[in-house]
C-alpha positions in Angstrom: 60.9 53.1 114.0 63.6 53.7 116.7 66.5 51.5 116.7 67.8 49.5 119.3 70.3 50.3 122.2 73.5 48.1 121.1 74.6 48.0 124.6 78.3 48.0 125.9 80.5 48.8 123.0 83.0 46.1 123.6 84.2 45.2 120.0 87.8 45.3 118.8 88.7 47.7 116.0 92.0 48.0 114.1 92.4 52.0 113.8 95.0 54.4 113.2 94.9 57.5 115.5 96.1 59.4 112.5 93.0 58.7 110.9 91.0 59.9 113.5 92.4 63.6 114.0 90.5 65.5 111.4 92.9 67.4 109.0 91.3 70.6 109.6 92.0 70.4 113.3 93.8 73.4 114.7 96.6 71.2 116.2 97.3 69.6 113.3 97.9 72.9 111.4 100.4 74.1 114.4 101.9 71.1 113.9 102.8 71.7 110.3 103.6 75.2 110.8 106.1 75.0 113.8 109.3 72.8 114.5 109.2 72.4 118.5 112.3 70.9 118.6 113.9 74.2 119.9 112.7 73.7 123.5 114.1 70.8 123.8 117.4 72.4 123.1 116.3 75.4 125.3 116.2 73.2 128.1 118.8 70.7 127.8 120.9 72.4 130.2 118.2 71.9 133.3 118.5 67.8 132.5 121.8 65.7 133.9 123.8 64.4 130.9 125.1 60.9 132.6 122.6 60.4 135.8 119.2 60.0 137.1 116.1 58.2 135.8 115.2 58.9 131.7 113.4 62.4 132.2 110.0 63.1 130.0 110.5 65.0 126.9 110.5 68.7 127.6 109.0 69.4 124.1 106.2 66.4 125.4 105.4 68.5 128.7 105.3 71.8 127.2 103.3 71.0 124.4 100.8 69.4 126.9 101.4 73.4 128.5 100.1 74.6 125.2 96.9 72.8 125.2 96.0 74.1 128.3 96.5 77.9 127.4 94.9 77.1 123.8 91.6 75.6 125.1 91.4 77.6 128.4 91.8 74.5 130.8 92.8 76.1 134.0 93.4 73.1 136.1 96.6 70.7 135.3 94.2 67.7 137.1 91.9 68.5 134.2 94.3 68.8 131.4 95.4 65.3 132.2 91.8 63.9 132.2 91.0 65.7 128.5 94.2 64.3 127.2 93.0 60.6 128.3 89.7 61.2 126.3 91.0 63.5 123.3 92.3 61.7 120.5 93.5 64.9 118.8 95.3 66.0 122.2 97.0 62.7 122.4 98.1 62.8 118.5 99.8 66.3 119.1 101.2 65.0 122.2 102.7 61.8 120.0 100.5 59.2 122.1 98.8 56.0 121.2 95.8 55.5 122.2 96.9 52.9 124.7 99.6 55.0 126.1 99.7 56.2 129.4 99.4 59.9 129.8 101.5 61.8 132.2 100.5 62.1 135.9 99.8 65.7 136.8 101.9 65.8 139.5 104.7 65.4 137.0 103.4 68.1 134.9 103.1 70.3 138.1 106.6 69.6 139.6 108.7 70.3 136.1 106.9 73.1 136.2 107.6 74.6 140.2 111.0 72.9 140.4 112.7 72.5 137.1 111.3 75.5 134.9 110.2 77.8 137.8 113.5 79.9 138.1 114.6 79.8 134.3 113.7 82.0 131.1 112.6 79.0 129.0 108.9 80.8 128.9 110.3 84.1 127.7 112.8 82.0 125.2 110.1 80.2 124.0 108.1 83.4 123.2 110.9 85.0 121.8 111.5 82.2 119.3 108.0 82.2 117.9 108.4 86.0 117.4 111.7 85.4 115.5 109.7 82.6 113.2 107.4 85.2 112.5 109.8 87.8 111.8 111.7 85.5 109.4 108.6 84.6 107.4 108.0 88.6 107.0 104.7 88.2 109.1 106.2 91.2 111.7 107.8 94.2 110.6 108.0 96.0 113.5 107.1 99.4 112.1 104.0 100.2 113.5 103.0 99.0 117.3 100.1 99.2 119.4 100.9 99.3 123.2 98.5 98.5 126.3 97.8 97.1 129.6 94.9 94.7 131.0 94.4 93.4 134.5 94.2 89.5 135.6 92.9 89.2 138.9 94.7 87.7 141.6 94.7 84.6 143.7 94.1 86.6 146.4 91.4 88.0 148.6 91.2 91.6 148.5 90.0 92.2 152.2 93.3 90.2 153.5 96.2 92.8 153.6 98.4 94.5 155.5 99.6 98.4 155.1 103.3 98.6 153.9 105.7 101.4 153.4 107.7 100.9 150.3 109.8 102.9 147.8 108.6 104.5 144.8 108.9 103.4 141.4 112.2 105.2 139.6 112.1 106.4 136.5 115.1 106.1 134.1 114.6 109.5 132.8 115.1 111.3 135.8 118.8 112.4 134.9 117.8 113.5 131.6 114.8 115.7 133.5 117.1 117.4 135.8 119.5 118.4 133.3 116.7 120.0 131.3 115.1 121.3 134.1 118.8 123.4 135.2 119.1 124.4 131.5 115.5 125.8 131.5 116.4 127.5 134.6 119.7 128.9 133.4 118.0 130.1 130.2 115.7 132.4 132.3 118.3 133.5 134.6 117.8 131.0 137.5 120.2 129.5 139.7 119.9 125.3 139.3 118.0 123.5 142.1 119.5 122.9 145.2 119.3 119.4 146.2 116.4 118.6 148.7 116.3 115.8 151.5 114.4 113.7 149.5 117.0 113.8 146.7 119.3 111.3 149.2 116.9 108.2 148.8 114.3 107.2 146.9 110.2 108.7 147.8 108.0 106.3 149.9 104.4 105.4 149.9 101.9 103.3 152.0 100.6 100.9 150.1 98.0 97.7 150.5 100.1 94.6 150.5 98.1 91.1 150.1 98.6 88.5 152.9 98.2 85.9 150.2 100.0 87.2 147.1 102.4 89.8 148.1 103.5 90.5 145.1 100.1 91.4 143.5 99.3 95.2 143.3 96.1 96.6 144.9 94.1 98.6 141.8 92.0 101.3 142.1 90.9 103.1 138.7 88.1 104.6 137.3 85.9 102.2 135.8 88.0 99.2 136.8 87.4 96.2 139.4 89.0 97.3 142.9 91.4 95.0 144.3 94.4 92.8 144.2 95.5 92.3 140.5 98.6 92.0 138.0 98.7 94.1 134.8 99.8 92.5 131.6 101.6 95.5 129.3 101.3 94.1 125.9 102.3 95.5 122.7 101.1 94.0 119.2 102.8 94.4 115.5 100.1 96.1 113.2 100.8 93.8 110.2 99.4 90.4 111.4 98.3 91.6 114.9 101.4 89.4 116.2 102.1 89.8 119.9 106.0 91.1 120.5 106.2 91.8 123.8 104.7 90.8 127.1 105.8 92.6 130.4 103.8 92.0 133.8 103.9 94.3 136.8 101.8 94.4 139.9 98.4 96.1 139.2 99.3 99.3 141.2 101.8 100.4 138.4 101.1 103.0 136.0 101.1 101.6 132.5 103.2 104.7 131.5 106.2 103.7 133.7 107.6 101.1 131.9 107.1 102.0 128.2 109.7 103.3 127.1 112.0 100.5 128.6 110.1 97.9 127.0 110.3 99.6 123.5 113.9 99.9 124.0 114.1 96.0 124.7 112.1 95.4 121.5 114.5 97.3 119.2 117.1 95.9 120.6 116.1 92.0 121.1 114.3 91.9 117.5 115.7 94.7 115.4 112.8 96.6 115.2 112.7 100.0 113.4 109.8 101.3 115.2 108.5 104.2 113.1 104.9 104.4 114.6 103.0 104.1 117.5 99.5 104.1 118.9 98.7 104.3 122.7 95.6 105.1 124.7 95.7 108.0 127.3 97.5 106.6 129.9 100.5 106.9 127.8 100.0 110.5 127.4 102.9 111.8 129.8 105.7 114.4 129.0 108.6 111.8 129.5 107.0 109.3 126.7 106.1 112.0 124.3 110.0 113.4 124.8 111.4 109.8 124.3 108.7 109.4 120.8 110.2 112.6 119.7 113.8 112.2 120.3 113.6 108.6 118.8 111.7 110.2 115.7 108.5 108.0 116.1 105.1 109.3 115.3 103.3 108.8 117.7 99.4 108.8 118.3 98.4 108.9 122.1 94.9 109.2 123.6 94.1 112.5 125.5 91.7 112.7 128.7 89.6 115.6 129.2 90.5 117.3 132.7 88.1 117.9 135.4 85.8 120.5 135.4 82.4 121.9 136.3 82.2 123.7 132.8 81.7 126.8 134.3 85.1 128.1 134.9 87.9 128.3 132.0 90.5 125.3 131.4 94.4 125.2 130.8 93.5 125.1 126.9 91.7 128.5 126.9 95.1 129.9 127.5 97.2 130.5 124.6 100.8 130.2 125.1 102.8 132.9 123.2 106.4 130.8 122.1 108.1 134.0 121.2 107.5 136.1 124.3 107.7 133.1 126.6 104.0 134.0 128.1 100.6 133.0 128.2 97.7 135.0 127.2 94.5 134.5 129.0 91.0 134.6 127.3 90.6 138.6 128.2 94.4 139.1 126.7 96.5 139.6 129.8 100.0 138.1 130.1 101.0 135.1 132.6 105.0 135.9 133.0 107.5 133.2 133.8 108.3 132.7 137.7 110.4 129.3 138.3 111.0 126.2 137.7 110.1 124.0 139.9 112.3 120.4 140.4 109.5 118.2 139.1 110.2 120.2 135.7 107.4 122.6 135.8 107.3 126.1 134.5 105.1 128.3 136.8 103.1 131.3 135.0 101.7 133.6 136.9 99.5 136.6 136.1 99.6 140.3 138.1 97.2 140.4 140.7 96.7 144.0 140.3 95.2 143.5 136.9 93.2 140.5 138.2 92.0 141.8 141.1 89.3 143.9 138.9 88.7 141.3 135.7 84.7 140.3 135.8 86.1 136.8 134.9 87.9 136.4 137.9 85.7 133.8 139.5 85.9 131.8 136.4 89.6 131.9 136.3 91.0 131.1 139.8 89.4 131.4 143.5 92.9 131.8 144.8 93.0 134.5 147.8 95.9 136.5 146.1 93.6 136.8 143.0 96.6 135.5 140.9 96.3 132.8 138.3 99.1 130.0 138.3 99.5 127.9 134.9 102.4 125.4 134.3 103.7 123.7 131.6 106.3 121.2 131.7 110.2 121.7 130.1 109.3 119.2 127.7 105.3 120.3 126.7 106.4 120.9 123.0 106.9 117.3 122.6 103.4 116.9 123.9 102.4 119.2 121.6 103.8 117.4 118.6 102.0 114.4 120.0 98.9 115.9 120.1 99.2 117.6 116.8 100.2 113.8 115.5 96.7 112.5 116.9 94.5 115.1 115.5 96.4 114.7 112.0 94.4 112.1 109.3 97.3 109.5 109.9 96.9 109.9 113.7 93.3 109.6 113.3 93.5 106.3 111.4 96.4 105.0 113.5 94.6 105.4 116.6 91.0 103.8 115.2 93.0 100.7 115.1 93.6 100.2 118.5 90.2 98.5 118.8 91.1 96.1 116.1 94.8 95.1 117.3 95.7 95.5 120.9 92.1 95.3 122.3 91.5 92.7 120.0 94.3 90.6 121.4 93.5 91.1 124.9 89.6 90.1 124.3 90.8 87.0 122.7 92.9 86.0 125.3 90.0 86.6 128.3 87.3 85.0 125.9 89.0 82.4 124.7 92.4 81.6 126.7 91.5 82.2 130.5 92.9 85.1 130.8 90.7 86.8 133.4 92.2 85.5 136.4 96.2 84.3 137.5 96.2 80.9 137.6 99.3 81.1 140.2 100.5 83.0 142.8 103.7 85.5 142.4 105.3 87.7 139.9 107.5 85.3 137.8 105.0 82.2 138.1 101.9 84.9 136.5 104.7 86.1 133.9 105.5 82.8 132.8 101.2 82.2 132.6 101.1 85.4 130.5 104.2 84.7 128.1 102.8 81.2 127.2 99.7 82.7 126.6 100.6 85.4 124.1 103.0 82.4 122.6 99.9 80.3 122.2 98.1 83.0 120.7 100.9 83.7 118.0 101.2 79.9 117.6 97.4 79.8 116.7 97.4 82.8 114.1 100.9 81.4 112.5 99.2 77.9 112.0 96.3 79.7 110.4 98.3 82.1 108.3 100.7 79.3 107.7 97.4 76.7 106.4 95.7 79.6 104.5 98.9 80.4 102.1 99.4 76.5 101.6 95.6 76.4 100.5 95.9 79.3 98.5 99.1 77.6 97.0 97.5 74.1 96.3 94.1 76.3 94.6 96.5 78.0 92.3 98.4 75.2 91.4 95.3 73.3 90.6 93.9 76.1 88.6 97.1 76.0 86.5 97.1 72.8 85.7 93.2 72.5 84.7 94.5 75.4 82.5 96.7 73.7 80.9 94.6 70.2 80.6 92.1 72.4 78.6 94.3 74.1 76.4 96.4 71.0 75.5 93.6 68.5 75.2 90.8 70.6 74.4 91.7 74.0 72.6 88.0 74.8 71.4 86.9 74.1 75.1 86.9 76.8 77.8 87.3 74.9 81.0 85.8 76.9 84.5 87.5 76.3 87.1 86.2 76.7 90.6 89.2 77.4 92.0 
């Protein structure tokens, strides 16, 4: 028979919030694994010691923010409403069942005023990484890097066209030196300074009127509009995130890679031995930097465009001893010059090419001359290519989908990472850092819990074995542990 409706639940019960939260709850595991008191120390300089009203504990504020990122709650108003009714959230924040929850305006104003211009988010992320390093969960020997896009809080149809300076690269001085050395070895004079050397190059971009710091992204297979890019690095040991760097969506992945790799080695003392990157990082400067640092790099390769009827660059073989290229019919393309972008030019003999039966498959130039370019650091690119084709490189590159791509997938599916919650590069950087920190917290807590359970099971197994041997010498106790 159907039970009767008991009506309004107005019965008073004597309960403890400690007993209402399941022992297997994620927030319990995080609380056991991580001591958040370091947040109070990091934020102490933002509070006055002897004046003003008593402030909300920054540990409570950030724990509340962590709940939002852990469970993908995008709205701070909704976060407050969820904390009011969720017992586990109250327990994690140290609140009782009848305690008043922090108002959403208190949370947002602290974020906008007190913490906005500080490096607290970066400090929290770095501290979690250091915790993992101290527990030997991060080794820093094999790293995987990539970028993903976050849709900016901006309408892609509302923009102005602006002239801005091109992104400068740190390797330009080293490249210029290599160019002059290469020209000198071929008997050429150093390049003269051009008018553009007097200042940075400029380009026209679309700038959003809603969020001017976002970038207009146009990439094959990607959505078009205003985005931010999260350039992330993970460690191969347990897939912990070791670095987060945010840029506008119109910045290439390769621009900031070597700088961020250097940042990690200086910040955490990593001794990087291997890296795996996708084809977007297959540039001469990155390959040169990895070879200079003696790092094994496995970088993807993007096929050059073509109609399948003509020859590709790979069909022309380079002879290092003679410093010439050989065309598919064996004719030599000899060195001509090295341009200011670092490319050597090798050109064929037009008198030989004009009578070649494969001329139309080789070149369509009016002077019947084929020109092949080779970067001064092309040798380093070839070393990295050989790494990718080696058994170790293939196995390393295959792990990208299990590490860095899995990290992005978890962030987007579970932590609300598809959209930028705020406007402005600094605020979006804070979102990305705290999301990555929460992913690391979650992983650290689960590993800590599994190790504790394993140790408990081993202790129980040893205890049962001792009991069986001491009291029942003729009886073997088969433990399920």
